[in-house]
BAFI-43397 format. One record per residue (C-alpha): residue number from 1; residue in three letters; x negated, y, z. Coordinates in pm, 1 decimal. Layout:
residues N
 num residu       c1       c2       c3
 NUM    ALA        X        Y        Z
...
***
This chain:
residues 386
 num residu       c1       c2       c3
   1    MET -10770.8   2698.4   5646.9
   2    GLU -11144.9   2645.2   5592.9
   3    HIS -11385.7   2924.9   5678.6
   4    PHE -11730.5   2990.5   5527.8
   5    SER -12018.4   3199.2   5658.7
   6    ASP -12112.7   3531.8   5495.8
   7    GLU -12451.7   3393.6   5404.0
   8    TYR -12304.4   3087.6   5232.6
   9    ILE -12058.6   3285.8   5025.8
  10    GLU -12322.1   3538.0   4914.6
  11    LEU -12540.3   3238.3   4812.4
  12    LEU -12254.0   3080.6   4613.0
  13    ALA -12174.8   3408.0   4433.7
  14    ARG -12538.7   3450.2   4333.8
  15    LYS -12579.9   3087.5   4224.6
  16    TYR -12264.5   3102.2   4009.7
  17    LYS -12392.1   3408.8   3828.8
  18    GLU -12715.2   3212.9   3762.9
  19    GLY -12524.9   2903.5   3652.9
  20    THR -12685.1   2681.6   3918.4
  21    LEU -12387.2   2586.1   4135.7
  22    SER -12346.6   2216.3   4220.9
  23    ALA -12002.7   2054.8   4186.7
  24    LYS -11944.7   2080.4   4562.9
  25    GLU -12058.5   2444.5   4571.3
  26    GLN -11826.3   2537.5   4285.0
  27    LYS -11536.5   2366.5   4470.0
  28    ASP -11620.1   2565.3   4785.7
  29    PHE -11637.1   2892.1   4592.3
  30    LEU -11298.9   2825.3   4430.7
  31    LYS -11149.1   2736.8   4765.5
  32    TRP -11292.6   3051.2   4930.6
  33    TYR -11155.0   3288.8   4668.1
  34    GLY -10820.4   3115.0   4654.7
  35    GLN -10782.7   3163.2   5033.1
  36    LEU -10920.3   3517.8   5046.1
  37    ALA -10596.7   3706.1   5003.0
  38    GLU -10419.8   3483.9   5253.2
  39    ASP -10679.9   3507.5   5532.2
  40    THR -10741.1   3881.5   5579.1
  41    GLU -10721.8   3864.6   5957.4
  42    THR -11013.7   3621.5   6003.0
  43    VAL -11227.2   3678.2   5691.9
  44    SER -11529.1   3904.4   5766.6
  45    GLU -11561.0   4253.7   5626.9
  46    THR -11859.7   4140.6   5422.4
  47    GLN -11656.6   3872.2   5244.0
  48    MET -11365.0   4107.3   5186.9
  49    GLN -11606.0   4354.2   5021.3
  50    LEU -11740.4   4073.4   4804.0
  51    GLY -11388.2   3982.5   4707.3
  52    ASP -11316.1   4345.0   4616.3
  53    ARG -11624.8   4355.2   4394.6
  54    ILE -11508.6   4039.4   4213.1
  55    PHE -11162.7   4183.3   4152.6
  56    LYS -11306.9   4516.6   4024.2
  57    ASN -11516.4   4320.2   3778.9
  58    ILE -11194.1   4148.6   3666.4
  59    GLU -11029.4   4485.7   3606.0
  60    ALA -11338.5   4614.7   3423.0
  61    GLU -11343.9   4302.0   3201.5
  62    LEU -10975.9   4344.5   3117.2
  63    GLY -11038.0   4707.7   3031.1
  64    ASN -11284.8   4597.4   2762.0
  65    GLN -11028.8   4372.3   2596.3
  66    ASP -10787.7   4485.5   2325.9
  67    TYR -10467.0   4292.6   2387.7
  68    ARG -10177.7   4328.0   2144.2
  69    PRO  -9828.3   4178.3   2152.5
  70    GLU  -9814.2   3863.1   1941.6
  71    GLN  -9483.4   3789.5   1779.4
  72    LYS  -9402.9   3427.1   1713.3
  73    SER  -9080.8   3333.4   1549.3
  74    GLY  -8820.4   3179.4   1780.1
  75    LYS  -9039.1   3213.8   2090.4
  76    SER  -9046.5   3456.7   2373.8
  77    TYR  -9388.3   3483.6   2541.8
  78    VAL  -9441.7   3611.7   2892.7
  79    TRP  -9803.8   3628.0   3008.6
  80    ILE  -9875.5   3603.8   3377.7
  81    GLY  -9957.8   3938.4   3542.8
  82    ALA -10253.4   4045.0   3750.0
  83    ALA -10301.2   3923.9   4101.2
  84    ALA -10596.5   3897.0   4336.6
  85    SER -10558.0   3521.0   4354.3
  86    LEU -10633.0   3482.3   3980.3
  87    LEU -10985.5   3523.5   3848.2
  88    LEU -11122.4   3622.7   3510.3
  89    ILE -11495.7   3625.0   3560.9
  90    PHE -11728.2   3353.9   3694.4
  91    GLY -11525.1   3092.2   3507.7
  92    LEU -11286.0   3057.1   3800.0
  93    GLY -10965.9   3166.6   3625.4
  94    TYR -10825.9   3447.1   3423.6
  95    LEU -10561.9   3718.2   3392.7
  96    PHE -10335.8   3840.1   3118.9
  97    TYR -10144.2   4154.9   3036.7
  98    SER  -9774.7   4114.3   2978.4
  99    PHE  -9670.4   4043.5   2621.7
 100    SER  -9311.4   4145.0   2699.9
 101    ASN  -9165.9   4472.9   2583.2
 102    LYS  -9146.1   4612.6   2936.5
 103    PRO  -9437.0   4735.2   3154.6
 104    LEU  -9600.6   4468.9   3371.7
 105    VAL  -9471.1   4478.1   3727.0
 106    GLN  -9772.6   4480.8   3954.9
 107    GLN  -9770.3   4233.3   4243.5
 108    GLU  -9857.0   4506.8   4493.0
 109    SER  -9512.5   4661.2   4444.2
 110    LEU  -9331.1   4347.2   4550.9
 111    HIS  -9225.8   4298.4   4912.4
 112    LEU  -9048.7   3963.6   4894.6
 113    GLN  -9058.6   3674.1   5133.9
 114    SER  -9207.4   3375.3   4948.7
 115    PRO  -9124.8   3009.2   4990.1
 116    GLU  -9438.4   2838.9   5112.5
 117    ALA  -9616.2   2506.5   5081.3
 118    GLU  -9974.1   2400.0   5133.7
 119    ALA -10190.0   2284.4   4845.7
 120    GLY -10261.2   1913.2   4806.3
 121    THR -10545.4   1727.5   4970.9
 122    SER -10742.5   1406.5   4926.6
 123    LYS -10517.6   1118.2   5028.1
 124    ALA -10412.0    774.9   4900.1
 125    PHE -10274.4    434.2   4991.1
 126    LEU -10416.6     95.2   4891.8
 127    THR -10174.5   -192.2   4856.3
 128    LEU -10341.7   -533.8   4868.9
 129    PRO -10232.4   -850.3   4681.4
 130    ASN -10061.6   -975.6   4999.7
 131    GLY  -9846.7   -658.8   5011.0
 132    GLN -10032.0   -491.0   5298.9
 133    LYS -10042.0   -113.6   5256.2
 134    ILE -10349.1     76.6   5391.2
 135    ASP -10362.4    449.1   5452.0
 136    LEU -10711.7    532.4   5320.4
 137    THR -10730.1    868.4   5498.8
 138    LYS -10686.7    696.5   5838.6
 139    THR -10887.6    377.0   5788.9
 140    ALA -11256.3    356.8   5871.7
 141    PRO -11487.9    193.7   5612.0
 142    ASP -11571.0   -104.8   5830.4
 143    VAL -11204.3   -171.5   5898.0
 144    LEU -11127.2   -133.2   5527.7
 145    ALA -11386.8   -396.5   5433.2
 146    LYS -11240.3   -634.3   5692.5
 147    LEU -10883.2   -583.2   5572.4
 148    THR -10966.7   -632.0   5205.3
 149    GLY -11220.7   -906.4   5255.5
 150    MET -11440.6   -738.3   4997.1
 151    PRO -11756.3   -517.4   4998.5
 152    VAL -11556.0   -195.3   4974.7
 153    GLY -11600.4    133.8   5151.2
 154    LYS -11545.9    507.8   5130.3
 155    SER -11792.7    777.7   5023.5
 156    SER -11838.4   1104.3   5207.7
 157    GLY -11619.2   1265.0   4936.7
 158    GLU -11325.8   1037.1   5031.9
 159    ALA -11365.0    807.1   4732.8
 160    LEU -11281.0    435.6   4747.7
 161    VAL -11596.4    251.1   4635.7
 162    TYR -11633.5   -119.4   4551.6
 163    ASN -11996.6   -194.4   4636.8
 164    MET -12061.4   -464.3   4383.4
 165    ARG -12101.9   -509.6   4009.6
 166    ASN -11843.3   -727.0   3841.5
 167    GLU -12048.2   -831.2   3537.2
 168    ALA -11946.0  -1009.5   3217.4
 169    GLY -11901.7  -1382.2   3269.8
 170    ALA -11715.4  -1340.2   3602.7
 171    THR -11401.7  -1541.3   3668.6
 172    PRO -11096.8  -1318.4   3616.6
 173    SER -10863.0  -1255.8   3902.7
 174    ASN -10483.3  -1232.5   3888.9
 175    LYS -10472.3  -1071.6   4233.7
 176    MET -10383.5   -706.9   4182.9
 177    ASN -10460.8   -406.8   4400.1
 178    VAL -10260.8    -81.0   4364.0
 179    LEU -10408.3    256.3   4454.2
 180    SER -10123.0    506.9   4504.2
 181    VAL -10173.2    880.3   4533.3
 182    PRO  -9862.2   1054.9   4669.8
 183    ALA  -9732.2   1393.7   4565.9
 184    GLY  -9956.9   1655.4   4718.6
 185    GLY -10266.2   1435.3   4685.2
 186    GLU -10563.2   1342.5   4473.1
 187    TYR -10823.7   1065.7   4505.9
 188    GLU -11126.0    898.9   4344.4
 189    ILE -11203.5    530.6   4307.0
 190    VAL -11511.2    350.7   4180.1
 191    LEU -11405.5     12.9   4040.1
 192    HIS -11599.6   -314.4   4050.5
 193    ASP -11765.7   -253.4   3713.9
 194    GLY -11887.7     96.1   3807.0
 195    THR -11604.6    283.2   3632.0
 196    HIS -11509.7    609.8   3802.6
 197    VAL -11141.5    711.2   3813.5
 198    TRP -11013.5   1043.0   3946.6
 199    MET -10639.7   1031.3   4014.3
 200    ASN -10399.4   1322.6   4017.6
 201    ALA -10096.8   1367.0   4245.7
 202    ALA  -9800.0   1127.2   4221.7
 203    SER -10001.2    862.3   4038.1
 204    SER -10080.7    495.0   4080.6
 205    LEU -10346.9    262.9   3936.5
 206    SER -10313.8   -116.5   3929.9
 207    TYR -10636.1   -317.8   3888.8
 208    PRO -10749.6   -679.0   3956.4
 209    GLU -10987.9   -778.3   4233.5
 210    HIS -11224.3   -897.0   3960.5
 211    PHE -11228.8   -822.7   3587.5
 212    GLY -11253.7  -1114.3   3353.1
 213    SER -11531.8  -1203.6   3107.1
 214    ASN -11351.8  -1076.3   2794.7
 215    GLU -11186.9   -747.2   2888.2
 216    ARG -11117.1   -503.3   3169.6
 217    ILE -10753.7   -404.4   3207.1
 218    VAL -10586.5   -150.1   3441.8
 219    SER -10235.4     -2.8   3447.1
 220    LEU -10162.4    362.7   3511.8
 221    GLN  -9852.8    558.9   3607.1
 222    GLY  -9914.2    934.0   3636.2
 223    GLU -10243.1   1101.7   3550.0
 224    ALA -10608.2   1002.8   3581.7
 225    TYR -10949.1   1094.1   3442.6
 226    PHE -11174.2    796.0   3353.2
 227    GLU -11550.6    767.7   3321.7
 228    VAL -11572.7    410.4   3198.0
 229    ALA -11892.6    212.1   3258.9
 230    HIS -12027.3     92.4   2921.6
 231    ASP -11985.6   -278.1   2855.4
 232    ALA -11982.7   -375.8   2488.9
 233    ALA -11876.6   -731.5   2570.3
 234    ARG -11566.5   -627.5   2761.1
 235    PRO -11341.4   -351.1   2625.0
 236    PHE -11177.2   -136.6   2892.1
 237    LYS -10798.4    -91.1   2850.1
 238    VAL -10562.1    148.7   3021.8
 239    ILE -10202.3     42.1   2988.1
 240    THR  -9921.7    298.1   3033.7
 241    LYS  -9548.8    290.8   2956.0
 242    ARG  -9599.4    430.7   2602.0
 243    GLN  -9967.9    375.1   2519.4
 244    VAL -10255.4    132.1   2533.9
 245    VAL -10592.3    306.0   2542.6
 246    GLN -10899.8     91.1   2456.4
 247    VAL -11265.0    197.2   2500.8
 248    LEU -11608.7     44.4   2548.5
 249    GLY -11751.1    321.8   2766.5
 250    THR -11644.9    686.1   2754.7
 251    HIS -11480.8    982.7   2934.3
 252    PHE -11113.1   1058.0   2884.0
 253    ASN -10796.3   1176.6   3057.1
 254    VAL -10457.0   1000.1   3048.4
 255    LYS -10135.0   1175.2   3149.1
 256    ALA  -9835.7    937.0   3170.7
 257    TYR  -9574.1   1066.2   3414.0
 258    ASP  -9231.9    916.5   3378.8
 259    ASP  -9063.0   1257.0   3393.6
 260    ASP  -9278.9   1404.0   3114.5
 261    ALA  -9151.1   1385.1   2754.8
 262    GLN  -9493.2   1266.4   2626.8
 263    THR  -9779.1   1040.9   2723.0
 264    VAL -10103.3   1210.8   2636.9
 265    THR -10461.2   1079.8   2611.9
 266    THR -10737.9   1340.8   2579.5
 267    LEU -11093.2   1244.4   2484.5
 268    VAL -11399.7   1420.8   2628.8
 269    GLN -11685.5   1191.1   2520.8
 270    GLY -11721.0    882.5   2302.8
 271    ALA -11440.1    728.1   2099.7
 272    VAL -11103.0    591.6   2203.6
 273    ARG -10846.6    379.6   2018.3
 274    VAL -10485.8    456.7   2117.4
 275    SER -10195.5    223.0   2036.1
 276    SER  -9825.5    295.5   2064.5
 277    ALA  -9542.2     71.6   1940.1
 278    GLY  -9758.5    -87.6   1668.4
 279    LYS  -9918.5    238.0   1556.7
 280    GLN -10288.6    298.8   1617.0
 281    GLY -10521.5    596.1   1602.0
 282    LEU -10883.1    669.5   1676.5
 283    ILE -10951.6    997.3   1851.8
 284    ARG -11273.0   1195.6   1876.5
 285    PRO -11397.7   1431.7   2149.2
 286    GLY -11170.0   1737.5   2174.7
 287    GLN -10874.4   1548.6   2034.6
 288    GLN -10553.4   1429.3   2196.4
 289    ALA -10318.9   1142.6   2114.2
 290    SER  -9958.8   1191.3   2224.7
 291    SER  -9662.4    954.6   2221.3
 292    ASP  -9301.0   1057.9   2280.8
 293    GLU  -8994.2    856.4   2373.4
 294    LYS  -8956.9    753.7   2009.2
 295    ASN  -9312.9    613.9   2027.9
 296    ASP  -9436.2    844.7   1754.4
 297    LEU  -9818.1    875.5   1776.1
 298    GLU  -9967.7   1214.1   1692.8
 299    ILE -10336.9   1317.6   1703.4
 300    ALA -10439.2   1681.8   1731.5
 301    ASN -10731.9   1899.3   1832.4
 302    VAL -10680.9   2057.0   2173.4
 303    SER -10846.6   2276.6   2436.9
 304    LEU -11017.3   2052.7   2696.0
 305    LYS -11003.0   2348.7   2938.2
 306    PHE -10627.8   2305.1   2988.0
 307    ALA -10614.7   1923.7   2963.7
 308    LEU -10880.9   1878.6   3235.4
 309    ALA -10794.4   2177.3   3454.8
 310    TRP -10655.8   1962.7   3740.0
 311    LYS -10982.3   1770.0   3773.5
 312    ASN -11178.2   2095.8   3777.2
 313    GLY -10977.9   2238.9   4069.5
 314    MET -10735.6   2453.6   3868.3
 315    ILE -10365.3   2468.6   3788.4
 316    GLU -10355.8   2586.8   3429.0
 317    PHE -10079.1   2611.7   3172.2
 318    GLN -10074.6   2708.9   2810.0
 319    ASP  -9749.3   2786.8   2626.0
 320    SER  -9562.6   2594.6   2893.0
 321    SER  -9191.4   2621.0   2959.9
 322    LEU  -9077.0   2691.6   3315.1
 323    PRO  -8964.2   2326.6   3373.4
 324    GLN  -9304.1   2200.4   3249.5
 325    LEU  -9481.6   2434.2   3480.8
 326    MET  -9257.3   2347.6   3776.0
 327    ARG  -9315.6   1971.4   3734.2
 328    GLN  -9686.9   2031.4   3769.7
 329    ILE  -9629.2   2251.9   4074.8
 330    ALA  -9388.6   2002.3   4233.4
 331    ARG  -9642.5   1719.5   4218.9
 332    TRP  -9928.5   1915.5   4366.0
 333    TYR  -9739.6   2092.6   4645.1
 334    ASP  -9519.4   1793.4   4725.6
 335    ILE  -9189.6   1974.4   4674.0
 336    LYS  -8871.5   1916.6   4474.6
 337    VAL  -8741.9   2175.0   4227.4
 338    GLU  -8378.6   2264.3   4154.3
 339    TYR  -8238.6   2525.6   3914.9
 340    GLU  -7950.4   2764.8   3950.5
 341    GLY  -7806.7   2957.0   3661.7
 342    PRO  -7935.8   2962.1   3300.0
 343    GLN  -8294.6   2853.0   3250.6
 344    ARG  -8554.3   3093.2   3113.8
 345    LYS  -8673.7   3026.3   2760.4
 346    ASP  -9008.3   3206.2   2800.8
 347    LEU  -9340.9   3030.1   2756.1
 348    PHE  -9619.0   3091.5   3011.1
 349    THR  -9993.6   3086.6   2995.4
 350    GLY -10212.9   3135.4   3302.6
 351    GLY -10410.7   2972.6   3579.1
 352    ILE -10482.8   2966.3   3949.1
 353    SER -10700.7   2769.4   4188.5
 354    ARG -10544.3   2443.0   4314.2
 355    HIS -10660.3   2547.2   4662.6
 356    SER -10415.6   2835.7   4665.6
 357    ARG -10093.7   2823.7   4860.0
 358    LEU  -9764.6   2794.4   4670.6
 359    SER  -9672.3   3157.3   4744.3
 360    ALA  -9976.6   3284.4   4551.9
 361    LEU  -9838.2   3138.4   4227.0
 362    LEU  -9475.9   3220.9   4297.3
 363    ASN  -9553.5   3587.8   4368.6
 364    ILE  -9697.6   3616.4   4016.3
 365    LEU  -9394.3   3454.7   3858.5
 366    LYS  -9175.1   3691.1   4060.1
 367    ALA  -9356.6   3980.5   3889.4
 368    ASN  -9199.3   3852.4   3570.2
 369    ASP  -8842.3   3852.6   3706.6
 370    ILE  -8824.0   3490.6   3825.2
 371    ARG  -8677.3   3448.0   4172.7
 372    PHE  -8708.9   3163.4   4417.2
 373    SER  -8570.1   3042.6   4748.0
 374    MET  -8637.9   2730.2   4949.9
 375    ARG  -8447.3   2496.3   5172.8
 376    VAL  -8569.9   2210.2   5384.6
 377    GLU  -8395.9   1875.7   5419.0
 378    GLY  -8574.9   1671.0   5678.1
 379    THR  -8938.1   1669.3   5574.4
 380    GLN  -8864.9   1750.7   5211.4
 381    LYS  -8902.4   2107.7   5087.7
 382    ILE  -8678.8   2203.1   4792.7
 383    LEU  -8765.7   2505.1   4579.0
 384    ILE  -8468.4   2664.8   4408.5
 385    VAL  -8537.1   2856.7   4087.2
 386    HIS  -8282.0   3130.1   4028.0
***
C-alpha cells in the first residue's frame, strides 16, 4: 500500500479545489482517498482529519439535494449507499440515496467478513512475431530493445514506446506484435506513428512492426482508448469481432470483450466511421455506436463520464445489471464470478476508485442485501454471489 506525506496530501487537496492538479497528482489523490479507510493504522492523524473533512462535505452536499424515488416501468432500481470509499465532491466519485422502498442500510452497521482482492496494476506481455513472449514489467528498456531488434523502450509511467516515426510511404510489414494485458492489469503503448493507446484489463492489441503507405490497421480484443496521430494519407482502422472503426486522427474508446453482449465505440473528439456487417454510421463527439450479436448498428448520445471512467481511474456503472457489474469487477480484480440461487433483477448506478480493494465495493453492495463468499482454487480466486 502506497503512503503519502501530510504535506503532499494537503497540497493535492488544495490544488484540486483550485483545479490545477496534474494527471499524476489527480491519480495520487484518488489512490490516497481510496486507501484511506483501509489504512487507519499507518495513516497520520492529519490525513485522517482531512479525510473526515472530505466526507463531511459529502454529507453536506447530499443534504442539499432533493432526491425522490423514480419509478420506471418494469425496472427495479437500487442506488448504491453511502460509504467512506465513495466520493461526491472534488470530482472523485459520488454517492446516492437508496431508491428502494426500505431505508438505506448504512455500511457502519455491517460486521461481515469480506472476500478480498487487490486492485489491478500496470502490467502487460509483448509477443513478438517469432512467438517469444516478454514480460514488460520485468524487462529493462535496453534488454527490450535488444530482444525486439527495434528502437523501443519504456517510459517512466510504464508505457511501451516505439521511438521512431513510421511515416507515409514506408514499406508495410506483415510481422505482427501482440500486446496482451491480463486480468488485473492496464497498460499504455505508443505506436510507431505516434498513436497513443491505453489498454484496459483482459485486452490484447495486434499491430504490425511497420504500418504501410495506404492505411494503419490494428486488431483489438477487449477495451482500449485511442488517441490517433493525424495522418490524412493513411486512415487508422481498429478491427474487432463485430466492428471496424475508421478514423484519420481522433480520440475514442472501443469496448469489445467477447463476454459482453455488445461491442461499443464511443467518440470523444473528431469523427469516426463505424462499420458492422455491411452497415455504416458516422458518430460525433459524445455519441456511441453499438453492435450486438445480430450485428445491428445503433448510434446514440451517451455520457462520456461512464464510458471513459476506467481510463480516468474509476469503476463506474450506470443502470447496470449485477452480471454486467460483476464482469467489470472480475476483469479488474483478476477473479472469477459464480452465482448461486436466483439472480437479482435490480439495476445499479454508482462509482468507486479503481485503486480501492475489492472489499470496499462489496461492502456497499452488501448494504443492499447482496451477499458474497470466496473460495480459492490454486492461484485463482472465485467470488460467489448469493
